C-alpha positions, 0 to 999 in steps of 0.5 A: 198531094206532094211527098217528101224527098226521102220517105214519101211522106204525104204533105200539101202541094204549095198551091193546095187549099188546105181545108182540114189542117188537123187531117193533114197533120194527122197524115203527115204524123203517121207517115212520121210514125210508120217510118220512125218505127220501121227504122227502130223496130226493137221491142226488148231490152238488148235488141239490135237492128240490121239493114234489111233488104226492103227500102227504109226498113230496119229488121230486129234482131232479139237478143241471144242467149248468155254466152252467145257471139254475134255471127253471120248467117246466110248474109244477115247477123245472127246470134250463135253459140260459140265453137267449142274450146280448143281442148276436149277431154277424150277419157279420163280414169284411174290407173289401174292398181295391182297391174304393171300396165295400162293402155288408153285405146280407141283414140279418135283421129279428129284432133291436131295434138294429144296431152296425156296428164298422169297424176299422183302415179305411184308403184310398188318400186321406184322405176322409169315409166315407159310407153308404147304407141299402137301397141307396137313392140317390134319397132325402134323407139328413141329416147332422151331425158334430162336427169335432175340428180346428175344434171345430164342428158342422156339418151336411149335406143329400145326395140319395144318402148320409149323411156318416157319418165322416171318416178320414185314411188311418192304421191303428188307427182305429175307427168304431161305428155304431148304428142303433136300432130298424133294423127297424121299419116305418113309421118314419124310419131314424136313427143316429149314429156315434163315431170316433177321428179328425177326427170323434169323433161324428155323426149321420144320418137319412132319414126317406123309409126307412121300411122295415127296414134290409136292407143298409147300403153303406160308401163314400168319394170319396177312392180304394179301400180298402187295409185294414179289418175290419168286424162287424155286430152285432145287439142284442135 
């Protein structure tokens, strides 16, 4: 019996005396049906096929779950959950009341940058909001800030803290502090802050702190905190 070029379907030879035409047609039809199924193995809505290692045969890839993305695993297509987003909340909480300071500690070094958001912070007297990194008070901090009440740029040099922001005792105020490359060792630690009160923008640095930042202490010189929340975010 003769066979077709591409898929090897069985057909009569040109010189064959076909005694049973129906049987010959069924034989060819079965071959066509089998090959077609191999080329299209889908069974379920959303299935896709990809070329398998077996000649003239495709492999079915069933539909993935909602939100999955198509990726490659071990050289073949596969559905997988997308990688986690670029930002992860490390910790969140309320600013402690009746206290003049609070510390966010045990900061992991697995991110590239840090973002600290402080909302609705209030205290018993108007004063600047300050910070320390890793609890260090013996190194020299540099700060600069732009004030809206005088439209000036000011700077400060303090041995034990960085002057980050000035906030009046009011609600609905937000500070966002950014610590780039906080986990890089051997490099000075820098950052900047934006706010919604007297100081809309400021920056801080300490070239003596070269270890990864593992804690941030927030405090002020004008009394105790009375309200506020904070969220520390890690950025990949």
